[in-house]
KOLGU-287058 format. One line per 10 residues: number of its first residue (from 1); for each residue x negated, y negated, z negated of N, C-alpha, C. Coordinates in nm, 3 decimals, always signed. Example, Ala and Ser with C-alpha at 12.3 -4.5 7.8 and 13.67 -1.06 7.14 Angstrom:
residues 2
1 = -1.319:+0.569:-0.780:-1.230:+0.450:-0.780:-1.320:+0.330:-0.780 | -1.285:+0.225:-0.708:-1.367:+0.106:-0.714:-1.290:-0.003:-0.787;
end
This chain:
residues 152
1 = -5.659:-6.286:-7.799:-5.619:-6.177:-7.887:-5.469:-6.155:-7.870 | -5.428:-6.029:-7.863:-5.288:-5.995:-7.842:-5.233:-5.911:-7.956 | -5.287:-5.926:-8.075:-5.240:-5.847:-8.187:-5.263:-5.699:-8.162 | -5.170:-5.617:-8.209:-5.182:-5.472:-8.193:-5.141:-5.423:-8.054 | -5.098:-5.515:-7.969:-5.068:-5.478:-7.831:-5.196:-5.433:-7.762 | -5.182:-5.335:-7.675:-5.289:-5.302:-7.580:-5.252:-5.373:-7.451 | -5.350:-5.434:-7.385:-5.318:-5.511:-7.264:-5.384:-5.448:-7.142 | -5.311:-5.457:-7.030:-5.356:-5.400:-6.904:-5.320:-5.496:-6.791 | -5.404:-5.500:-6.690:-5.374:-5.578:-6.569:-5.269:-5.503:-6.487 | -5.182:-5.579:-6.423:-5.083:-5.520:-6.335:-5.086:-5.591:-6.200;
11 = -5.037:-5.523:-6.097:-5.036:-5.585:-5.964:-4.893:-5.625:-5.925 | -4.880:-5.686:-5.808:-4.750:-5.734:-5.761:-4.648:-5.622:-5.745 | -4.694:-5.504:-5.703:-4.602:-5.391:-5.687:-4.542:-5.350:-5.822 | -4.624:-5.346:-5.924:-4.576:-5.310:-6.059:-4.476:-5.415:-6.109 | -4.505:-5.542:-6.083:-4.413:-5.650:-6.123:-4.278:-5.632:-6.052 | -4.282:-5.603:-5.923:-4.160:-5.581:-5.846:-4.082:-5.462:-5.900 | -4.151:-5.353:-5.932:-4.084:-5.235:-5.986:-4.016:-5.264:-6.119 | -4.083:-5.340:-6.204:-4.025:-5.376:-6.334:-3.899:-5.460:-6.314 | -3.909:-5.562:-6.232:-3.794:-5.650:-6.209:-3.676:-5.578:-6.145 | -3.706:-5.477:-6.061:-3.600:-5.402:-5.993:-3.556:-5.278:-6.070;
21 = -3.622:-5.250:-6.182:-3.585:-5.134:-6.263:-3.630:-5.002:-6.207 | -3.721:-5.004:-6.110:-3.769:-4.881:-6.047:-3.853:-4.802:-6.148 | -3.816:-4.677:-6.169:-3.890:-4.592:-6.261:-3.842:-4.600:-6.405 | -3.735:-4.675:-6.430:-3.680:-4.689:-6.564:-3.545:-4.620:-6.570 | -3.524:-4.538:-6.672:-3.395:-4.477:-6.697:-3.330:-4.554:-6.812 | -3.214:-4.613:-6.786:-3.148:-4.698:-6.885:-3.048:-4.621:-6.969 | -3.049:-4.652:-7.097:-2.958:-4.593:-7.194:-2.818:-4.649:-7.173 | -2.720:-4.560:-7.178:-2.579:-4.599:-7.170:-2.506:-4.529:-7.284 | -2.450:-4.604:-7.379:-2.377:-4.539:-7.487:-2.254:-4.468:-7.433 | -2.222:-4.355:-7.496:-2.106:-4.276:-7.451:-2.018:-4.243:-7.571;
31 = -1.892:-4.215:-7.540:-1.798:-4.173:-7.643:-1.758:-4.285:-7.736 | -1.700:-4.244:-7.845:-1.662:-4.341:-7.946:-1.676:-4.273:-8.082 | -1.701:-4.344:-8.184:-1.708:-4.490:-8.185:-1.842:-4.541:-8.131 | -1.841:-4.667:-8.089:-1.964:-4.736:-8.053:-1.994:-4.836:-8.162 | -2.122:-4.861:-8.184:-2.168:-4.952:-8.288:-2.247:-5.065:-8.224 | -2.259:-5.176:-8.294:-2.343:-5.287:-8.247:-2.464:-5.300:-8.337 | -2.575:-5.334:-8.276:-2.696:-5.365:-8.351:-2.771:-5.474:-8.275 | -2.873:-5.527:-8.339:-2.955:-5.628:-8.275:-3.101:-5.605:-8.306 | -3.187:-5.641:-8.213:-3.332:-5.638:-8.232:-3.384:-5.780:-8.217 | -3.475:-5.816:-8.304:-3.547:-5.943:-8.296:-3.696:-5.906:-8.299;
41 = -3.767:-5.937:-8.192:-3.909:-5.903:-8.182:-3.990:-6.026:-8.219 | -4.084:-6.009:-8.312:-4.175:-6.116:-8.349:-4.308:-6.088:-8.280 | -4.341:-6.174:-8.186:-4.463:-6.156:-8.105:-4.586:-6.210:-8.177 | -4.702:-6.150:-8.151:-4.825:-6.200:-8.214:-4.876:-6.326:-8.145 | -4.963:-6.397:-8.215:-5.028:-6.513:-8.154:-5.112:-6.465:-8.036 | -5.132:-6.552:-7.940:-5.216:-6.519:-7.826:-5.141:-6.452:-7.712 | -5.011:-6.429:-7.731:-4.928:-6.369:-7.627:-4.828:-6.474:-7.583 | -4.806:-6.484:-7.451:-4.709:-6.582:-7.401:-4.577:-6.562:-7.475 | -4.514:-6.669:-7.516:-4.394:-6.661:-7.599:-4.265:-6.650:-7.518 | -4.273:-6.663:-7.387:-4.159:-6.644:-7.297:-4.204:-6.550:-7.187;
51 = -4.161:-6.424:-7.195:-4.204:-6.324:-7.098:-4.089:-6.233:-7.060 | -4.123:-6.110:-7.029:-4.026:-6.010:-6.986:-4.047:-5.888:-7.074 | -3.941:-5.834:-7.132:-3.949:-5.731:-7.233:-3.880:-5.603:-7.189 | -3.944:-5.490:-7.221:-3.882:-5.359:-7.202:-3.896:-5.284:-7.334 | -3.784:-5.234:-7.386:-3.783:-5.155:-7.509:-3.732:-5.016:-7.474 | -3.812:-4.915:-7.506:-3.782:-4.777:-7.474:-3.771:-4.696:-7.603 | -3.664:-4.619:-7.619:-3.641:-4.537:-7.738:-3.693:-4.395:-7.716 | -3.769:-4.345:-7.813:-3.815:-4.206:-7.807:-3.699:-4.110:-7.832 | -3.603:-4.152:-7.912:-3.492:-4.065:-7.951:-3.405:-4.028:-7.831 | -3.375:-4.124:-7.745:-3.289:-4.096:-7.630:-3.367:-4.099:-7.498;
61 = -3.499:-4.115:-7.506:-3.586:-4.112:-7.387:-3.536:-4.204:-7.276 | -3.500:-4.326:-7.315:-3.453:-4.419:-7.214:-3.470:-4.563:-7.260 | -3.456:-4.654:-7.165:-3.474:-4.796:-7.190:-3.348:-4.854:-7.255 | -3.369:-4.922:-7.367:-3.259:-4.987:-7.438:-3.236:-5.128:-7.388 | -3.345:-5.195:-7.349:-3.337:-5.334:-7.303:-3.447:-5.358:-7.201 | -3.413:-5.432:-7.097:-3.509:-5.476:-6.996:-3.463:-5.612:-6.949 | -3.543:-5.717:-6.978:-3.503:-5.850:-6.935:-3.592:-5.959:-6.992 | -3.557:-6.083:-6.961:-3.632:-6.198:-7.011:-3.625:-6.200:-7.163 | -3.732:-6.251:-7.223:-3.736:-6.256:-7.369:-3.823:-6.371:-7.415 | -3.779:-6.436:-7.523:-3.861:-6.538:-7.589:-3.875:-6.499:-7.735;
71 = -3.983:-6.536:-7.796:-4.017:-6.496:-7.932:-3.900:-6.517:-8.028 | -3.870:-6.413:-8.105:-3.769:-6.411:-8.210:-3.624:-6.420:-8.161 | -3.602:-6.409:-8.032:-3.466:-6.406:-7.979:-3.399:-6.276:-8.023 | -3.272:-6.281:-8.059:-3.200:-6.160:-8.100:-3.128:-6.101:-7.980 | -3.151:-5.972:-7.957:-3.085:-5.898:-7.850:-2.978:-5.812:-7.917 | -2.852:-5.829:-7.878:-2.742:-5.752:-7.935:-2.696:-5.651:-7.830 | -2.678:-5.526:-7.871:-2.627:-5.426:-7.779:-2.552:-5.317:-7.855 | -2.481:-5.234:-7.779:-2.403:-5.125:-7.837:-2.482:-4.995:-7.832 | -2.454:-4.908:-7.930:-2.515:-4.776:-7.929:-2.414:-4.673:-7.981 | -2.445:-4.546:-7.957:-2.353:-4.439:-7.997:-2.415:-4.351:-8.105;
81 = -2.346:-4.243:-8.137:-2.389:-4.152:-8.243:-2.526:-4.090:-8.220 | -2.571:-4.079:-8.096:-2.702:-4.018:-8.070:-2.813:-4.094:-8.141 | -2.800:-4.226:-8.150:-2.905:-4.306:-8.212:-2.891:-4.315:-8.364 | -2.772:-4.300:-8.413:-2.752:-4.311:-8.558:-2.783:-4.179:-8.630 | -2.794:-4.069:-8.553:-2.831:-3.939:-8.611:-2.967:-3.949:-8.680 | -2.994:-3.852:-8.767:-3.121:-3.847:-8.841:-3.145:-3.977:-8.918 | -3.037:-4.027:-8.978:-3.041:-4.146:-9.063:-3.087:-4.273:-8.990 | -3.077:-4.272:-8.858:-3.109:-4.391:-8.781:-3.257:-4.413:-8.754 | -3.340:-4.311:-8.778:-3.484:-4.326:-8.753:-3.516:-4.305:-8.606 | -3.614:-4.381:-8.557:-3.656:-4.375:-8.417:-3.792:-4.442:-8.409;
91 = -3.861:-4.425:-8.298:-3.977:-4.507:-8.269:-3.970:-4.552:-8.125 | -4.028:-4.667:-8.100:-4.011:-4.736:-7.973:-4.143:-4.753:-7.898 | -4.131:-4.767:-7.768:-4.239:-4.817:-7.683:-4.194:-4.956:-7.640 | -4.277:-5.055:-7.668:-4.245:-5.193:-7.633:-4.344:-5.239:-7.527 | -4.290:-5.282:-7.414:-4.372:-5.340:-7.307:-4.333:-5.486:-7.295 | -4.433:-5.570:-7.294:-4.408:-5.715:-7.282:-4.495:-5.767:-7.168 | -4.433:-5.834:-7.073:-4.501:-5.874:-6.951:-4.524:-6.024:-6.944 | -4.642:-6.060:-6.902:-4.676:-6.197:-6.865:-4.702:-6.193:-6.714 | -4.598:-6.224:-6.637:-4.608:-6.212:-6.492:-4.705:-6.314:-6.432 | -4.718:-6.431:-6.493:-4.809:-6.532:-6.441:-4.954:-6.485:-6.447;
101 = -4.990:-6.424:-6.559:-5.128:-6.374:-6.576:-5.143:-6.231:-6.525 | -5.033:-6.168:-6.484:-5.030:-6.029:-6.436:-5.088:-5.935:-6.541 | -5.028:-5.943:-6.662:-5.069:-5.860:-6.774:-4.946:-5.793:-6.836 | -4.961:-5.667:-6.872:-4.861:-5.597:-6.952:-4.924:-5.572:-7.089 | -4.847:-5.601:-7.193:-4.886:-5.573:-7.330:-4.802:-5.454:-7.376 | -4.866:-5.352:-7.431:-4.796:-5.229:-7.468:-4.818:-5.199:-7.616 | -4.710:-5.168:-7.683:-4.712:-5.124:-7.823:-4.634:-4.993:-7.827 | -4.704:-4.883:-7.858:-4.641:-4.752:-7.862:-4.694:-4.678:-7.984 | -4.605:-4.616:-8.057:-4.648:-4.549:-8.179:-4.563:-4.427:-8.208 | -4.609:-4.346:-8.305:-4.531:-4.231:-8.348:-4.473:-4.248:-8.488;
111 = -4.505:-4.355:-8.557:-4.447:-4.377:-8.690:-4.302:-4.419:-8.673 | -4.214:-4.350:-8.743:-4.072:-4.382:-8.732:-4.032:-4.488:-8.834 | -3.935:-4.567:-8.793:-3.873:-4.665:-8.881:-3.722:-4.650:-8.867 | -3.649:-4.689:-8.970:-3.504:-4.692:-8.958:-3.470:-4.812:-8.869 | -3.415:-4.782:-8.752:-3.384:-4.886:-8.654:-3.235:-4.896:-8.625 | -3.159:-4.795:-8.662:-3.020:-4.788:-8.621:-2.927:-4.790:-8.740 | -2.864:-4.904:-8.762:-2.763:-4.923:-8.865:-2.656:-5.015:-8.806 | -2.533:-4.970:-8.805:-2.425:-5.046:-8.744:-2.412:-5.184:-8.807 | -2.399:-5.284:-8.720:-2.375:-5.421:-8.765:-2.497:-5.494:-8.817 | -2.616:-5.439:-8.795:-2.738:-5.498:-8.850:-2.832:-5.548:-8.742;
121 = -2.919:-5.639:-8.783:-3.026:-5.688:-8.695:-3.158:-5.638:-8.751 | -3.237:-5.575:-8.666:-3.368:-5.521:-8.704:-3.475:-5.618:-8.655 | -3.561:-5.663:-8.746:-3.675:-5.744:-8.708:-3.794:-5.652:-8.687 | -3.850:-5.658:-8.567:-3.966:-5.577:-8.530:-4.083:-5.673:-8.514 | -4.181:-5.658:-8.601:-4.297:-5.747:-8.601:-4.417:-5.674:-8.543 | -4.469:-5.726:-8.432:-4.591:-5.670:-8.374:-4.705:-5.710:-8.467 | -4.780:-5.613:-8.513:-4.886:-5.638:-8.612:-5.005:-5.710:-8.551 | -5.087:-5.776:-8.634:-5.207:-5.841:-8.584:-5.311:-5.741:-8.533 | -5.304:-5.617:-8.584:-5.393:-5.510:-8.538:-5.326:-5.378:-8.575 | -5.366:-5.269:-8.507:-5.308:-5.139:-8.537:-5.344:-5.096:-8.679;
131 = -5.252:-5.022:-8.742:-5.275:-4.968:-8.876:-5.267:-4.816:-8.869 | -5.329:-4.751:-8.967:-5.324:-4.606:-8.976:-5.218:-4.568:-9.079 | -5.133:-4.474:-9.041:-5.028:-4.424:-9.129:-5.084:-4.305:-9.206 | -5.155:-4.333:-9.312:-5.224:-4.228:-9.387:-5.126:-4.132:-9.452 | -5.162:-4.005:-9.448:-5.080:-3.903:-9.511:-4.975:-3.843:-9.420 | -4.956:-3.898:-9.304:-4.855:-3.847:-9.210:-4.923:-3.798:-9.083 | -5.039:-3.736:-9.096:-5.114:-3.692:-8.978:-5.200:-3.803:-8.922 | -5.200:-3.917:-8.992:-5.283:-4.033:-8.959:-5.261:-4.094:-8.821 | -5.138:-4.099:-8.769:-5.120:-4.173:-8.643:-5.132:-4.324:-8.669 | -5.165:-4.396:-8.565:-5.168:-4.542:-8.577:-5.031:-4.597:-8.543;
141 = -5.006:-4.718:-8.591:-4.883:-4.785:-8.554:-4.912:-4.932:-8.528 | -4.828:-4.994:-8.445:-4.854:-5.129:-8.396:-4.743:-5.227:-8.432 | -4.633:-5.179:-8.489:-4.528:-5.269:-8.535:-4.471:-5.216:-8.666 | -4.405:-5.306:-8.736:-4.326:-5.271:-8.853:-4.184:-5.319:-8.827 | -4.089:-5.250:-8.884:-3.949:-5.286:-8.862:-3.874:-5.285:-8.993 | -3.784:-5.382:-9.007:-3.697:-5.381:-9.124:-3.562:-5.441:-9.088 | -3.463:-5.390:-9.159:-3.326:-5.438:-9.141:-3.298:-5.534:-9.254 | -3.273:-5.659:-9.219:-3.253:-5.759:-9.324:-3.140:-5.857:-9.296 | -3.077:-5.844:-9.181:-2.969:-5.935:-9.146:-2.850:-5.855:-9.097 | -2.735:-5.918:-9.104:-2.613:-5.862:-9.047:-2.574:-5.944:-8.925;
151 = -2.511:-5.878:-8.830:-2.458:-5.949:-8.714:-2.337:-6.029:-8.760 | -2.335:-6.156:-8.724:-2.221:-6.241:-8.764:-2.098:-6.211:-8.684;
end
């Protein structure tokens, strides 16, 4: 069981493309001021706890993070005004790779959460199963996010 993640088999070429960044457009903050934030992803049971993570923002249509990841590790990075607009709401596509088993786990949703607040750490918890966001056109969602910590 992989929680609310959808899982797919991948081949060696896909693994190579991920590791080399082929097909990924990376976010680069511009201008000033720049802000710092952090993401902490809580992985579901049944998923390898040390894998490779890709986080893609719908707001800026680009990859925020691509690299090794272990459960609950905090990723700190800079962002600009483009992400803090609209009160900091965004939704993400999260890809988590288990290269040994040649599996990609994908969590993608349309429910927005407040993800962008300067100096804060956002905990993103992959749900045990998808939920329906009733009353908002009924899209499903696979993670919940909350801001509860400050960057030290």
